[in-house]
PyMOL Python script that loads the backbone (N, CA, C, O; Angstrom):
from pymol import cmd

cmd.read_pdbstr("""\
ATOM      1  N   UNK A   1       0.886  -1.174   0.040  1.00  0.00           N
ATOM      2  CA  UNK A   1      -0.003   0.051  -0.079  1.00  0.00           C
ATOM      3  C   UNK A   1       0.905   1.219   0.026  1.00  0.00           C
ATOM      4  O   UNK A   1       2.057   1.129   0.451  1.00  0.00           O
ATOM      5  N   UNK A   2       0.295   2.421  -0.415  1.00  0.00           N
ATOM      6  CA  UNK A   2       0.996   3.602  -0.413  1.00  0.00           C
ATOM      7  C   UNK A   2      -0.046   4.663  -0.004  1.00  0.00           C
ATOM      8  O   UNK A   2      -0.918   4.997  -0.805  1.00  0.00           O
ATOM      9  N   UNK A   3       0.028   5.188   1.205  1.00  0.00           N
ATOM     10  CA  UNK A   3      -1.058   6.166   1.580  1.00  0.00           C
ATOM     11  C   UNK A   3      -0.556   7.529   1.044  1.00  0.00           C
ATOM     12  O   UNK A   3       0.633   7.802   0.873  1.00  0.00           O
ATOM     13  N   UNK A   4      -1.602   8.354   0.800  1.00  0.00           N
ATOM     14  CA  UNK A   4      -1.461   9.666   0.433  1.00  0.00           C
ATOM     15  C   UNK A   4      -1.145  10.498   1.685  1.00  0.00           C
ATOM     16  O   UNK A   4      -1.533  10.136   2.796  1.00  0.00           O
ATOM     17  N   UNK A   5      -0.422  11.638   1.484  1.00  0.00           N
ATOM     18  CA  UNK A   5      -0.146  12.520   2.680  1.00  0.00           C
ATOM     19  C   UNK A   5      -1.512  12.867   3.397  1.00  0.00           C
ATOM     20  O   UNK A   5      -2.557  12.896   2.748  1.00  0.00           O
ATOM     21  N   UNK A   6      -1.479  13.110   4.656  1.00  0.00           N
ATOM     22  CA  UNK A   6      -2.702  13.515   5.358  1.00  0.00           C
ATOM     23  C   UNK A   6      -2.637  14.940   5.279  1.00  0.00           C
ATOM     24  O   UNK A   6      -2.067  15.571   6.169  1.00  0.00           O
ATOM     25  N   UNK A   7      -3.219  15.565   4.203  1.00  0.00           N
ATOM     26  CA  UNK A   7      -3.204  17.055   4.051  1.00  0.00           C
ATOM     27  C   UNK A   7      -3.883  17.713   5.136  1.00  0.00           C
ATOM     28  O   UNK A   7      -3.450  18.761   5.614  1.00  0.00           O
ATOM     29  N   UNK A   8      -5.088  17.060   5.609  1.00  0.00           N
ATOM     30  CA  UNK A   8      -5.804  17.750   6.711  1.00  0.00           C
ATOM     31  C   UNK A   8      -5.038  17.993   7.904  1.00  0.00           C
ATOM     32  O   UNK A   8      -5.114  19.094   8.451  1.00  0.00           O
ATOM     33  N   UNK A   9      -4.191  16.935   8.439  1.00  0.00           N
ATOM     34  CA  UNK A   9      -3.338  17.166   9.603  1.00  0.00           C
ATOM     35  C   UNK A   9      -2.208  18.121   9.266  1.00  0.00           C
ATOM     36  O   UNK A   9      -1.821  18.911  10.127  1.00  0.00           O
ATOM     37  N   UNK A  10      -1.663  18.092   8.073  1.00  0.00           N
ATOM     38  CA  UNK A  10      -0.550  19.008   7.735  1.00  0.00           C
ATOM     39  C   UNK A  10      -1.098  20.486   7.813  1.00  0.00           C
ATOM     40  O   UNK A  10      -0.484  21.364   8.421  1.00  0.00           O
ATOM     41  N   UNK A  11      -2.259  20.700   7.177  1.00  0.00           N
ATOM     42  CA  UNK A  11      -2.763  22.025   7.176  1.00  0.00           C
ATOM     43  C   UNK A  11      -3.210  22.543   8.538  1.00  0.00           C
ATOM     44  O   UNK A  11      -3.163  23.745   8.797  1.00  0.00           O
ATOM     45  N   UNK A  12      -3.651  21.616   9.420  1.00  0.00           N
ATOM     46  CA  UNK A  12      -4.005  21.993  10.665  1.00  0.00           C
ATOM     47  C   UNK A  12      -2.811  22.263  11.682  1.00  0.00           C
ATOM     48  O   UNK A  12      -2.797  23.240  12.431  1.00  0.00           O
ATOM     49  N   UNK A  13      -1.884  21.371  11.636  1.00  0.00           N
ATOM     50  CA  UNK A  13      -0.727  21.334  12.526  1.00  0.00           C
ATOM     51  C   UNK A  13       0.442  22.112  12.056  1.00  0.00           C
ATOM     52  O   UNK A  13       1.101  22.795  12.841  1.00  0.00           O
ATOM     53  N   UNK A  14       0.720  22.023  10.767  1.00  0.00           N
ATOM     54  CA  UNK A  14       1.953  22.717  10.247  1.00  0.00           C
ATOM     55  C   UNK A  14       1.554  23.353   8.912  1.00  0.00           C
ATOM     56  O   UNK A  14       1.991  22.893   7.857  1.00  0.00           O
ATOM     57  N   UNK A  15       0.772  24.351   8.947  1.00  0.00           N
ATOM     58  CA  UNK A  15       0.268  25.055   7.759  1.00  0.00           C
ATOM     59  C   UNK A  15       1.464  25.584   6.798  1.00  0.00           C
ATOM     60  O   UNK A  15       1.329  25.688   5.579  1.00  0.00           O
ATOM     61  N   UNK A  16       2.510  25.866   7.419  1.00  0.00           N
ATOM     62  CA  UNK A  16       3.759  26.448   6.663  1.00  0.00           C
ATOM     63  C   UNK A  16       4.370  25.284   5.834  1.00  0.00           C
ATOM     64  O   UNK A  16       5.183  25.526   4.942  1.00  0.00           O
ATOM     65  N   UNK A  17       3.974  24.018   6.132  1.00  0.00           N
ATOM     66  CA  UNK A  17       4.477  22.884   5.253  1.00  0.00           C
ATOM     67  C   UNK A  17       3.536  22.516   4.179  1.00  0.00           C
ATOM     68  O   UNK A  17       3.895  21.657   3.374  1.00  0.00           O
ATOM     69  N   UNK A  18       2.319  23.089   4.066  1.00  0.00           N
ATOM     70  CA  UNK A  18       1.318  22.714   3.168  1.00  0.00           C
ATOM     71  C   UNK A  18       1.810  22.756   1.698  1.00  0.00           C
ATOM     72  O   UNK A  18       1.358  21.947   0.887  1.00  0.00           O
ATOM     73  N   UNK A  19       2.725  23.682   1.342  1.00  0.00           N
ATOM     74  CA  UNK A  19       3.213  23.905   0.055  1.00  0.00           C
ATOM     75  C   UNK A  19       3.936  22.613  -0.439  1.00  0.00           C
ATOM     76  O   UNK A  19       4.150  22.476  -1.643  1.00  0.00           O
ATOM     77  N   UNK A  20       4.294  21.719   0.412  1.00  0.00           N
ATOM     78  CA  UNK A  20       5.014  20.464   0.167  1.00  0.00           C
ATOM     79  C   UNK A  20       4.080  19.332  -0.300  1.00  0.00           C
ATOM     80  O   UNK A  20       4.548  18.347  -0.872  1.00  0.00           O
ATOM     81  N   UNK A  21       2.806  19.462  -0.069  1.00  0.00           N
ATOM     82  CA  UNK A  21       1.796  18.398  -0.325  1.00  0.00           C
ATOM     83  C   UNK A  21       1.792  18.005  -1.799  1.00  0.00           C
ATOM     84  O   UNK A  21       1.838  16.806  -2.073  1.00  0.00           O
ATOM     85  N   UNK A  22       1.740  18.913  -2.764  1.00  0.00           N
ATOM     86  CA  UNK A  22       1.726  18.439  -4.261  1.00  0.00           C
ATOM     87  C   UNK A  22       2.967  17.604  -4.566  1.00  0.00           C
ATOM     88  O   UNK A  22       2.843  16.597  -5.264  1.00  0.00           O
ATOM     89  N   UNK A  23       4.201  17.979  -4.066  1.00  0.00           N
ATOM     90  CA  UNK A  23       5.337  17.205  -4.447  1.00  0.00           C
ATOM     91  C   UNK A  23       5.298  15.838  -3.686  1.00  0.00           C
ATOM     92  O   UNK A  23       5.752  14.852  -4.265  1.00  0.00           O
ATOM     93  N   UNK A  24       4.815  15.725  -2.500  1.00  0.00           N
ATOM     94  CA  UNK A  24       4.741  14.488  -1.811  1.00  0.00           C
ATOM     95  C   UNK A  24       3.718  13.508  -2.634  1.00  0.00           C
ATOM     96  O   UNK A  24       3.985  12.344  -2.936  1.00  0.00           O
ATOM     97  N   UNK A  25       2.488  14.195  -2.945  1.00  0.00           N
ATOM     98  CA  UNK A  25       1.572  13.404  -3.820  1.00  0.00           C
ATOM     99  C   UNK A  25       2.179  12.892  -5.089  1.00  0.00           C
ATOM    100  O   UNK A  25       1.976  11.738  -5.466  1.00  0.00           O
ATOM    101  N   UNK A  26       2.910  13.726  -5.738  1.00  0.00           N
ATOM    102  CA  UNK A  26       3.669  13.297  -7.041  1.00  0.00           C
ATOM    103  C   UNK A  26       4.496  12.178  -6.832  1.00  0.00           C
ATOM    104  O   UNK A  26       4.466  11.181  -7.553  1.00  0.00           O
ATOM    105  N   UNK A  27       5.307  12.339  -5.761  1.00  0.00           N
ATOM    106  CA  UNK A  27       6.324  11.298  -5.442  1.00  0.00           C
ATOM    107  C   UNK A  27       5.751   9.973  -5.069  1.00  0.00           C
ATOM    108  O   UNK A  27       6.299   8.950  -5.479  1.00  0.00           O
ATOM    109  N   UNK A  28       4.759   9.924  -4.373  1.00  0.00           N
ATOM    110  CA  UNK A  28       3.994   8.761  -3.989  1.00  0.00           C
ATOM    111  C   UNK A  28       3.265   8.139  -5.154  1.00  0.00           C
ATOM    112  O   UNK A  28       3.274   6.923  -5.346  1.00  0.00           O
ATOM    113  N   UNK A  29       2.618   9.025  -5.947  1.00  0.00           N
ATOM    114  CA  UNK A  29       1.957   8.465  -7.144  1.00  0.00           C
ATOM    115  C   UNK A  29       2.982   7.971  -8.113  1.00  0.00           C
ATOM    116  O   UNK A  29       2.626   7.061  -8.862  1.00  0.00           O
ATOM    117  N   UNK A  30       4.126   8.404  -8.207  1.00  0.00           N
ATOM    118  CA  UNK A  30       5.058   7.927  -9.142  1.00  0.00           C
ATOM    119  C   UNK A  30       5.584   6.540  -8.731  1.00  0.00           C
ATOM    120  O   UNK A  30       5.862   5.668  -9.554  1.00  0.00           O
ATOM    121  N   UNK A  31       5.699   6.402  -7.414  1.00  0.00           N
ATOM    122  CA  UNK A  31       6.073   5.051  -6.862  1.00  0.00           C
ATOM    123  C   UNK A  31       4.923   4.024  -7.171  1.00  0.00           C
ATOM    124  O   UNK A  31       5.228   2.939  -7.667  1.00  0.00           O
ATOM    125  N   UNK A  32       3.682   4.310  -6.911  1.00  0.00           N
ATOM    126  CA  UNK A  32       2.658   3.506  -7.216  1.00  0.00           C
ATOM    127  C   UNK A  32       2.684   3.034  -8.804  1.00  0.00           C
ATOM    128  O   UNK A  32       2.548   1.860  -9.147  1.00  0.00           O
ATOM    129  N   UNK A  33       2.856   4.007  -9.607  1.00  0.00           N
ATOM    130  CA  UNK A  33       2.934   3.728 -11.040  1.00  0.00           C
ATOM    131  C   UNK A  33       4.212   2.853 -11.345  1.00  0.00           C
ATOM    132  O   UNK A  33       4.130   1.931 -12.158  1.00  0.00           O
ATOM    133  N   UNK A  34       5.404   3.145 -10.684  1.00  0.00           N
ATOM    134  CA  UNK A  34       6.502   2.246 -11.031  1.00  0.00           C
ATOM    135  C   UNK A  34       6.325   0.870 -10.587  1.00  0.00           C
ATOM    136  O   UNK A  34       6.708  -0.049 -11.311  1.00  0.00           O
ATOM    137  N   UNK A  35       5.757   0.641  -9.421  1.00  0.00           N
ATOM    138  CA  UNK A  35       5.451  -0.740  -8.861  1.00  0.00           C
ATOM    139  C   UNK A  35       4.650  -1.421  -9.894  1.00  0.00           C
ATOM    140  O   UNK A  35       5.033  -2.513 -10.315  1.00  0.00           O
ATOM    141  N   UNK A  36       3.456  -0.813 -10.388  1.00  0.00           N
ATOM    142  CA  UNK A  36       2.602  -1.363 -11.270  1.00  0.00           C
ATOM    143  C   UNK A  36       3.323  -1.772 -12.547  1.00  0.00           C
ATOM    144  O   UNK A  36       3.181  -2.883 -13.058  1.00  0.00           O
ATOM    145  N   UNK A  37       4.094  -0.822 -13.025  1.00  0.00           N
ATOM    146  CA  UNK A  37       4.743  -1.137 -14.296  1.00  0.00           C
ATOM    147  C   UNK A  37       5.826  -2.284 -14.189  1.00  0.00           C
ATOM    148  O   UNK A  37       6.005  -3.053 -15.134  1.00  0.00           O
ATOM    149  N   UNK A  38       6.482  -2.370 -13.113  1.00  0.00           N
ATOM    150  CA  UNK A  38       7.535  -3.459 -12.782  1.00  0.00           C
ATOM    151  C   UNK A  38       6.775  -4.815 -12.739  1.00  0.00           C
ATOM    152  O   UNK A  38       7.297  -5.856 -13.137  1.00  0.00           O
ATOM    153  N   UNK A  39       5.504  -4.747 -12.230  1.00  0.00           N
ATOM    154  CA  UNK A  39       4.755  -6.026 -11.992  1.00  0.00           C
ATOM    155  C   UNK A  39       4.032  -6.287 -13.394  1.00  0.00           C
ATOM    156  O   UNK A  39       3.395  -7.337 -13.474  1.00  0.00           O
ATOM    157  N   UNK A  40       4.059  -5.548 -14.369  1.00  0.00           N
ATOM    158  CA  UNK A  40       3.480  -5.788 -15.574  1.00  0.00           C
ATOM    159  C   UNK A  40       1.966  -5.303 -15.718  1.00  0.00           C
ATOM    160  O   UNK A  40       1.313  -5.664 -16.697  1.00  0.00           O
ATOM    161  N   UNK A  41       1.472  -4.572 -14.843  1.00  0.00           N
ATOM    162  CA  UNK A  41       0.049  -4.016 -14.913  1.00  0.00           C
ATOM    163  C   UNK A  41       0.053  -2.959 -16.016  1.00  0.00           C
ATOM    164  O   UNK A  41       0.937  -2.104 -16.084  1.00  0.00           O
ATOM    165  N   UNK A  42      -0.917  -3.041 -16.838  1.00  0.00           N
ATOM    166  CA  UNK A  42      -1.154  -2.003 -17.922  1.00  0.00           C
ATOM    167  C   UNK A  42      -2.227  -1.078 -17.581  1.00  0.00           C
ATOM    168  O   UNK A  42      -2.337   0.026 -18.115  1.00  0.00           O
ATOM    169  N   UNK A  43      -3.066  -1.556 -16.638  1.00  0.00           N
ATOM    170  CA  UNK A  43      -4.297  -0.765 -16.336  1.00  0.00           C
ATOM    171  C   UNK A  43      -4.458  -0.715 -14.806  1.00  0.00           C
ATOM    172  O   UNK A  43      -4.316  -1.728 -14.121  1.00  0.00           O
ATOM    173  N   UNK A  44      -4.747   0.455 -14.304  1.00  0.00           N
ATOM    174  CA  UNK A  44      -4.975   0.574 -12.781  1.00  0.00           C
ATOM    175  C   UNK A  44      -6.348   1.162 -12.533  1.00  0.00           C
ATOM    176  O   UNK A  44      -6.784   2.020 -13.301  1.00  0.00           O
ATOM    177  N   UNK A  45      -7.026   0.751 -11.525  1.00  0.00           N
ATOM    178  CA  UNK A  45      -8.259   1.428 -11.105  1.00  0.00           C
ATOM    179  C   UNK A  45      -7.953   2.032  -9.785  1.00  0.00           C
ATOM    180  O   UNK A  45      -7.704   1.331  -8.804  1.00  0.00           O
ATOM    181  N   UNK A  46      -7.971   3.372  -9.751  1.00  0.00           N
ATOM    182  CA  UNK A  46      -7.609   4.162  -8.665  1.00  0.00           C
ATOM    183  C   UNK A  46      -8.830   4.800  -7.908  1.00  0.00           C
ATOM    184  O   UNK A  46      -9.687   5.414  -8.545  1.00  0.00           O
ATOM    185  N   UNK A  47      -8.894   4.670  -6.727  1.00  0.00           N
ATOM    186  CA  UNK A  47      -9.925   5.312  -5.984  1.00  0.00           C
ATOM    187  C   UNK A  47      -9.743   6.690  -5.707  1.00  0.00           C
ATOM    188  O   UNK A  47      -8.907   7.300  -6.373  1.00  0.00           O
ATOM    189  N   UNK A  48     -10.403   7.288  -4.813  1.00  0.00           N
ATOM    190  CA  UNK A  48     -10.304   8.757  -4.479  1.00  0.00           C
ATOM    191  C   UNK A  48      -9.184   8.884  -3.447  1.00  0.00           C
ATOM    192  O   UNK A  48      -9.414   9.304  -2.313  1.00  0.00           O
ATOM    193  N   UNK A  49      -8.007   8.528  -3.844  1.00  0.00           N
ATOM    194  CA  UNK A  49      -6.736   8.409  -3.097  1.00  0.00           C
ATOM    195  C   UNK A  49      -6.496   9.710  -2.261  1.00  0.00           C
ATOM    196  O   UNK A  49      -6.155  10.756  -2.815  1.00  0.00           O
ATOM    197  N   UNK A  50      -6.663   9.625  -1.068  1.00  0.00           N
ATOM    198  CA  UNK A  50      -6.335  10.701  -0.155  1.00  0.00           C
ATOM    199  C   UNK A  50      -7.353  11.847  -0.289  1.00  0.00           C
ATOM    200  O   UNK A  50      -7.070  12.915   0.254  1.00  0.00           O
ATOM    201  N   UNK A  51      -8.505  11.727  -0.959  1.00  0.00           N
ATOM    202  CA  UNK A  51      -9.375  12.857  -1.052  1.00  0.00           C
ATOM    203  C   UNK A  51     -10.551  12.856  -0.010  1.00  0.00           C
ATOM    204  O   UNK A  51     -11.342  13.798   0.049  1.00  0.00           O
ATOM    205  N   UNK A  52     -10.629  11.778   0.795  1.00  0.00           N
ATOM    206  CA  UNK A  52     -11.622  11.657   1.875  1.00  0.00           C
ATOM    207  C   UNK A  52     -11.138  12.257   3.079  1.00  0.00           C
ATOM    208  O   UNK A  52     -10.907  13.464   3.143  1.00  0.00           O
ATOM    209  N   UNK A  53     -10.963  11.421   4.096  1.00  0.00           N
ATOM    210  CA  UNK A  53     -10.485  11.925   5.483  1.00  0.00           C
ATOM    211  C   UNK A  53      -9.091  12.624   5.383  1.00  0.00           C
ATOM    212  O   UNK A  53      -8.805  13.480   6.221  1.00  0.00           O
ATOM    213  N   UNK A  54      -8.283  12.319   4.469  1.00  0.00           N
ATOM    214  CA  UNK A  54      -7.004  12.992   4.345  1.00  0.00           C
ATOM    215  C   UNK A  54      -7.022  14.357   3.750  1.00  0.00           C
ATOM    216  O   UNK A  54      -6.059  15.119   3.830  1.00  0.00           O
ATOM    217  N   UNK A  55      -8.181  14.657   3.130  1.00  0.00           N
ATOM    218  CA  UNK A  55      -8.516  16.058   2.655  1.00  0.00           C
ATOM    219  C   UNK A  55      -7.574  16.604   1.593  1.00  0.00           C
ATOM    220  O   UNK A  55      -7.324  17.808   1.543  1.00  0.00           O
ATOM    221  N   UNK A  56      -7.051  15.727   0.746  1.00  0.00           N
ATOM    222  CA  UNK A  56      -6.174  16.121  -0.381  1.00  0.00           C
ATOM    223  C   UNK A  56      -7.219  16.793  -1.382  1.00  0.00           C
ATOM    224  O   UNK A  56      -8.422  16.537  -1.438  1.00  0.00           O
ATOM    225  N   UNK A  57      -6.546  17.659  -2.121  1.00  0.00           N
ATOM    226  CA  UNK A  57      -7.306  18.410  -3.321  1.00  0.00           C
ATOM    227  C   UNK A  57      -7.417  17.310  -4.488  1.00  0.00           C
ATOM    228  O   UNK A  57      -6.423  16.766  -4.969  1.00  0.00           O
ATOM    229  N   UNK A  58      -8.740  17.041  -4.893  1.00  0.00           N
ATOM    230  CA  UNK A  58      -8.830  16.076  -6.053  1.00  0.00           C
ATOM    231  C   UNK A  58      -7.953  16.541  -7.320  1.00  0.00           C
ATOM    232  O   UNK A  58      -7.346  15.712  -7.997  1.00  0.00           O
ATOM    233  N   UNK A  59      -7.927  17.757  -7.564  1.00  0.00           N
ATOM    234  CA  UNK A  59      -7.212  18.290  -8.794  1.00  0.00           C
ATOM    235  C   UNK A  59      -5.704  18.002  -8.608  1.00  0.00           C
ATOM    236  O   UNK A  59      -5.010  17.664  -9.566  1.00  0.00           O
ATOM    237  N   UNK A  60      -5.207  18.142  -7.354  1.00  0.00           N
ATOM    238  CA  UNK A  60      -3.776  17.821  -7.153  1.00  0.00           C
ATOM    239  C   UNK A  60      -3.530  16.334  -7.205  1.00  0.00           C
ATOM    240  O   UNK A  60      -2.517  15.902  -7.756  1.00  0.00           O
ATOM    241  N   UNK A  61      -4.415  15.542  -6.654  1.00  0.00           N
ATOM    242  CA  UNK A  61      -4.254  14.061  -6.913  1.00  0.00           C
ATOM    243  C   UNK A  61      -4.285  13.703  -8.367  1.00  0.00           C
ATOM    244  O   UNK A  61      -3.401  13.006  -8.863  1.00  0.00           O
ATOM    245  N   UNK A  62      -5.293  14.173  -9.055  1.00  0.00           N
ATOM    246  CA  UNK A  62      -5.287  13.874 -10.455  1.00  0.00           C
ATOM    247  C   UNK A  62      -3.941  14.272 -11.173  1.00  0.00           C
ATOM    248  O   UNK A  62      -3.428  13.502 -11.985  1.00  0.00           O
ATOM    249  N   UNK A  63      -3.426  15.388 -10.884  1.00  0.00           N
ATOM    250  CA  UNK A  63      -2.333  15.913 -11.491  1.00  0.00           C
ATOM    251  C   UNK A  63      -1.044  15.032 -11.079  1.00  0.00           C
ATOM    252  O   UNK A  63      -0.129  14.833 -11.878  1.00  0.00           O
ATOM    253  N   UNK A  64      -1.051  14.553  -9.849  1.00  0.00           N
ATOM    254  CA  UNK A  64       0.012  13.570  -9.475  1.00  0.00           C
ATOM    255  C   UNK A  64       0.100  12.322 -10.332  1.00  0.00           C
ATOM    256  O   UNK A  64       1.168  11.808 -10.663  1.00  0.00           O
ATOM    257  N   UNK A  65      -1.118  11.868 -10.671  1.00  0.00           N
ATOM    258  CA  UNK A  65      -1.016  10.571 -11.439  1.00  0.00           C
ATOM    259  C   UNK A  65      -1.024  10.865 -13.013  1.00  0.00           C
ATOM    260  O   UNK A  65      -1.031   9.904 -13.782  1.00  0.00           O
ATOM    261  N   UNK A  66      -1.024  12.033 -13.455  1.00  0.00           N
ATOM    262  CA  UNK A  66      -0.987  12.398 -14.880  1.00  0.00           C
ATOM    263  C   UNK A  66       0.484  11.912 -15.360  1.00  0.00           C
ATOM    264  O   UNK A  66       1.486  12.467 -14.909  1.00  0.00           O
ATOM    265  N   UNK A  67       0.558  10.981 -16.179  1.00  0.00           N
ATOM    266  CA  UNK A  67       1.826  10.393 -16.677  1.00  0.00           C
ATOM    267  C   UNK A  67       2.111  10.596 -18.170  1.00  0.00           C
ATOM    268  O   UNK A  67       3.140  10.142 -18.670  1.00  0.00           O
TER     269      UNK A  67
END
""", "prot")
cmd.dss("prot")
cmd.show_as("cartoon", "prot")
cmd.util.cbc("prot")
cmd.orient("prot")
């Protein structure tokens, strides 16, 4: 598994670090895609990764997975 960053906690407890969320999303998404490619998967079904309780912006999540 690869959890998304918990943007809600970051924004609440360390708002000065919130600018780092998109880069963390991109890094983790890249790793998910790398693992899938190494294992030979050609199609992935992705849920609302981090957009629920972790409060990530859906646009940022979509951008992170754009390859």
